[in-house]
C-alpha positions as CSV (number, residue, x, y, z in Angstrom):
1,X,138.7,92.9,77.7
2,X,141.8,92.8,78.8
3,X,144.9,95.5,78.1
4,X,146.4,93.4,75.2
5,X,143.6,93.0,73.3
6,X,143.1,96.7,74.4
7,X,146.1,97.5,72.7
8,X,145.9,95.7,69.8
9,X,142.3,97.7,68.4
10,X,144.0,100.9,69.1
11,X,146.9,100.1,67.2
12,X,144.0,99.5,64.4
13,X,142.8,103.0,64.4
14,X,144.8,105.0,66.5
15,X,147.2,107.7,64.8
16,X,150.0,107.1,67.0
17,X,151.2,103.9,65.2
18,X,154.8,103.7,67.0
19,X,154.0,104.3,70.4
20,X,153.0,101.7,73.3
21,X,149.8,103.1,74.8
22,X,148.6,103.5,78.0
23,X,145.0,102.7,79.5
24,X,143.6,103.7,82.4
25,X,140.0,103.4,83.6
26,X,137.8,106.3,83.3
27,X,136.7,107.6,86.6
28,X,133.2,109.5,86.5
29,X,133.4,112.6,87.8
30,X,129.3,112.7,89.3
31,X,130.5,109.6,92.1
32,X,134.3,108.7,91.6
33,X,133.3,105.4,90.7
34,X,135.1,103.1,87.3
35,X,133.3,104.1,83.8
36,X,132.5,100.6,82.8
37,X,133.7,100.0,79.8
38,X,135.9,103.3,79.3
39,X,139.2,104.4,78.9
40,X,141.9,107.7,79.6
41,X,144.3,106.3,76.9
42,X,147.9,108.7,77.1
43,X,150.2,107.2,74.0
44,X,152.6,109.4,72.0
45,X,152.1,112.4,74.7
46,X,149.0,113.1,73.9
47,X,145.3,111.6,75.3
48,X,142.8,109.4,73.6
49,X,138.9,108.3,75.1
50,X,138.4,104.6,74.3
51,X,135.4,103.2,75.0
52,X,133.2,100.6,73.7
53,X,129.8,101.4,72.0
54,X,126.8,101.3,74.0
55,X,123.0,101.0,72.1
56,X,123.1,102.8,69.7
57,X,125.8,104.9,70.1
58,X,128.6,104.5,67.0
59,X,125.4,104.5,64.8
60,X,124.8,108.3,66.3
61,X,128.8,109.1,65.4
62,X,129.1,107.1,61.8
63,X,125.7,109.1,61.0
64,X,125.1,112.6,62.7
65,X,128.6,113.2,64.2
66,X,131.5,112.3,61.0
67,X,132.4,114.2,59.7
68,X,133.5,116.1,63.7
69,X,131.0,118.4,64.9
70,X,132.1,121.0,67.3
71,X,129.6,120.0,69.8
72,X,130.3,116.0,70.4
73,X,134.3,115.1,70.8
74,X,135.7,113.9,67.4
75,X,135.5,109.7,66.9
76,X,138.9,109.6,65.8
77,X,138.7,105.9,64.6
78,X,136.4,102.5,65.2
79,X,137.6,99.2,65.3
80,X,135.2,95.5,65.5
81,X,135.3,92.8,68.2
82,X,134.1,90.1,69.5
83,X,132.0,91.8,72.3
84,X,130.8,94.5,69.9
85,X,132.5,98.6,68.6
86,X,135.0,100.4,70.1
87,X,135.3,104.2,69.7
88,X,138.4,106.1,69.3
89,X,137.3,109.7,70.7
90,X,138.8,112.9,71.3
91,X,140.1,113.7,74.5
92,X,138.0,117.2,75.5
93,X,139.4,118.4,79.4
94,X,136.3,120.0,81.2
95,X,134.1,119.5,84.2
96,X,130.6,119.0,83.9
97,X,127.3,120.8,84.7
98,X,126.6,119.3,87.9
99,X,127.1,122.0,89.6
100,X,126.1,125.2,86.7
101,X,127.7,128.5,86.9
102,X,126.2,130.5,84.1
103,X,129.2,130.1,81.8
104,X,128.9,126.5,82.3
105,X,124.7,127.1,81.1
106,X,125.8,129.3,77.8
107,X,128.6,126.5,76.3
108,X,125.7,124.2,76.9
109,X,122.8,126.0,75.6
110,X,124.7,126.6,72.4
111,X,126.3,123.7,72.0
112,X,122.8,122.5,71.5
113,X,121.5,125.2,69.5
114,X,124.5,124.5,67.2
115,X,123.6,120.9,66.7
116,X,119.9,121.5,65.9
117,X,119.5,124.1,64.2
118,X,121.7,121.2,62.0
119,X,119.7,118.7,62.3
120,X,116.1,120.7,62.1
121,X,113.1,118.4,60.5
122,X,115.5,115.8,59.5
123,X,113.1,113.0,58.9
124,X,115.1,111.1,56.8
125,X,116.9,110.3,59.7
126,X,114.3,108.7,61.7
127,X,115.2,105.3,62.3
128,X,118.8,106.3,63.3
129,X,119.7,105.4,66.7
130,X,117.1,106.0,69.0
131,X,114.1,105.8,66.1
132,X,111.2,108.0,66.7
133,X,108.9,105.3,67.1
134,X,111.2,103.4,69.9
135,X,110.9,106.8,72.0
136,X,107.2,107.7,71.2
137,X,106.6,104.1,72.5
138,X,109.0,104.1,75.2
139,X,107.1,107.2,76.8
140,X,103.5,105.8,76.1
141,X,104.3,103.0,77.7
142,X,105.0,104.9,81.4
143,X,101.5,106.1,81.9
144,X,100.2,102.5,83.1
145,X,102.0,103.5,85.7
146,X,101.3,106.4,86.9
147,X,98.3,105.7,89.6
148,X,96.5,108.7,89.2
149,X,93.8,110.6,87.2
150,X,95.7,114.3,87.4
151,X,99.0,112.7,86.4
152,X,97.4,111.2,83.5
153,X,95.9,113.5,81.9
154,X,98.8,116.0,82.3
155,X,100.8,113.3,80.5
156,X,98.6,113.0,77.9
157,X,99.2,116.4,77.1
158,X,102.6,115.5,77.1
159,X,102.4,113.0,74.7
160,X,99.7,114.3,72.3
161,X,103.2,117.2,71.8
162,X,105.8,114.6,71.7
163,X,103.9,113.5,68.4
164,X,103.1,116.1,66.9
165,X,106.1,118.8,67.2
166,X,109.3,119.3,65.3
167,X,111.8,117.3,65.7
168,X,115.8,117.0,65.2
169,X,118.8,115.8,66.7
170,X,118.2,115.8,70.4
171,X,120.3,113.4,73.3
172,X,117.8,111.4,75.0
173,X,119.7,111.1,77.9
174,X,121.3,114.6,78.1
175,X,122.0,114.9,81.8
176,X,124.2,117.3,83.3
177,X,126.6,114.9,83.6
178,X,126.4,114.5,80.0
179,X,127.7,117.6,79.5
180,X,131.5,118.5,79.5
181,X,132.5,122.5,79.7
182,X,136.1,123.1,78.5
183,X,138.1,126.7,78.3
184,X,136.2,127.5,74.6
185,X,133.1,124.9,74.1
186,X,131.0,122.4,76.0
187,X,130.3,118.9,74.1
188,X,128.1,115.9,74.4
189,X,128.9,112.8,75.7
190,X,127.8,109.2,76.1
191,X,125.3,109.0,73.2
192,X,123.8,105.9,73.9
193,X,120.5,107.3,73.2
194,X,120.0,110.0,70.8
195,X,117.8,110.2,67.4
196,X,115.3,112.5,65.1
197,X,113.4,113.2,68.5
198,X,110.1,116.1,69.6
199,X,113.3,119.2,70.3
200,X,112.2,120.0,74.0
201,X,113.6,116.4,74.9
202,X,117.1,117.2,75.2
203,X,116.3,120.6,77.1
204,X,114.3,119.7,79.3
205,X,116.3,117.1,80.4
206,X,119.4,119.2,80.9
207,X,117.7,121.3,83.1
208,X,114.2,119.4,84.8
209,X,116.6,118.0,87.7
210,X,118.5,121.0,88.9
211,X,117.8,122.9,92.0
212,X,119.7,124.8,93.9
213,X,120.4,123.2,96.8
214,X,120.6,119.7,94.9
215,X,122.0,116.7,96.0
216,X,122.7,115.6,91.6
217,X,122.4,118.8,90.0
218,X,123.0,122.4,91.4
219,X,120.8,124.5,89.2
220,X,119.1,127.1,90.2
221,X,115.7,129.0,88.7
222,X,117.5,132.1,87.9
223,X,120.0,128.7,85.8
224,X,117.2,127.2,84.3
225,X,115.3,130.5,82.7
226,X,118.7,131.4,81.7
227,X,118.9,128.0,79.7
228,X,115.3,128.2,78.6
229,X,115.1,132.2,77.0
230,X,118.4,131.0,75.4
231,X,117.6,128.2,74.3
232,X,114.6,130.4,72.7
233,X,116.6,133.0,71.7
234,X,118.9,130.2,69.4
235,X,116.8,127.8,68.2
236,X,112.2,127.6,68.7
237,X,112.2,131.8,67.9
238,X,114.2,130.8,64.2
239,X,111.8,128.7,63.7
240,X,108.3,130.8,64.0
241,X,107.4,129.7,67.7
242,X,105.9,131.8,69.9
243,X,107.5,132.3,73.2
244,X,104.4,131.3,74.4
245,X,103.7,128.0,72.6
246,X,107.5,126.8,73.6
247,X,106.6,127.9,77.4
248,X,104.2,125.5,77.4
249,X,105.5,122.8,75.7
250,X,108.8,122.7,77.6
251,X,106.5,122.6,80.6
252,X,105.0,119.3,79.7
253,X,108.8,118.0,78.8
254,X,110.1,119.4,82.6
255,X,106.4,117.6,84.2
256,X,107.0,114.5,82.0
257,X,110.6,114.6,82.8
258,X,109.5,113.7,87.0
259,X,106.9,111.5,85.9
260,X,110.3,108.4,85.2
261,X,111.1,108.1,88.8
262,X,106.8,107.9,88.9
263,X,106.8,104.7,86.3
264,X,109.6,103.6,88.3
265,X,108.0,103.4,91.4
266,X,104.9,102.4,90.7
267,X,106.4,99.8,88.1
268,X,109.2,98.2,90.6
269,X,107.3,98.4,93.9
270,X,109.6,95.8,95.4
271,X,112.7,98.0,94.6
272,X,113.4,101.3,97.2
273,X,113.1,104.0,95.6
274,X,114.6,107.0,97.3
275,X,113.7,109.3,94.7
276,X,110.2,107.9,94.5
277,X,108.5,110.2,96.7
278,X,110.2,113.7,96.3
279,X,109.5,113.1,92.1
280,X,105.8,112.4,93.3
281,X,105.4,115.0,95.3
282,X,106.8,116.9,92.4
283,X,105.1,115.3,89.3
284,X,101.5,116.6,91.0
285,X,102.6,119.5,92.1
286,X,104.0,120.3,88.3
287,X,100.6,118.9,87.4
288,X,97.8,120.8,88.9
289,X,100.0,123.8,88.1
290,X,99.7,122.8,84.2
291,X,95.9,122.6,85.2
292,X,95.9,125.9,85.9
293,X,97.9,126.7,83.0
294,X,100.8,127.6,85.0
295,X,103.6,127.9,82.8
296,X,106.9,125.5,84.9
297,X,109.6,127.5,83.7
């Protein structure tokens, strides 16, 4: 979209009506590339985020995140254009969680807990955003590409849990770069995928891929355990879920996170993927541990 068109859209919804906004394409903190369809906007001495909504994002903001919630950037306005909907969001200064600290993990888990306690078992909203039925269907399709009876057995356990567990509002792609840590809070960003889903979805996504010397996500085993323990105390224990139950289902969801890369590598064998072999090894290692009755975190 040309800048003149952006200015026109911004003018329809901005609280700063009398100034000319300056748009700058937003840089990704993780790799320095530019987000597609996301801008930093400077107007009237203030800074905003202006973005083209993708997938479920506009629906989630209107349904779950309005009025503003402390665990997400506030929606200040939205406008429709020929190519979709655009959101004007609060700018939250901070860094993502790719290089995790205990403080950052604490704030992130606290934000997740506040969100999930607010919407616990809100099943009347289960068709908003990424519906449970669509999310479950996506996960079931991966089983056909695991290529191993060992992985399939444990993935079946995961699917059984996915179908039966309590549900709440979940960010379905809560990788560490989709959390911003500011001075006083954490916010969950980029809501393209989310809805009323099984409660471990977001926590598992947040901690599954972090390693002490990870190239992309750095999170030590102690930090991962801290995240799980804090979440248990703030969320799972509140609803009478035992530590044993929680540890068991979280382990299955962590295992399923590794299976995503196995699925992609097997489904698209002609597309080179440097993550396939490491994640295949990890998935097999996790599956054997699960068969021995061990917990993964």
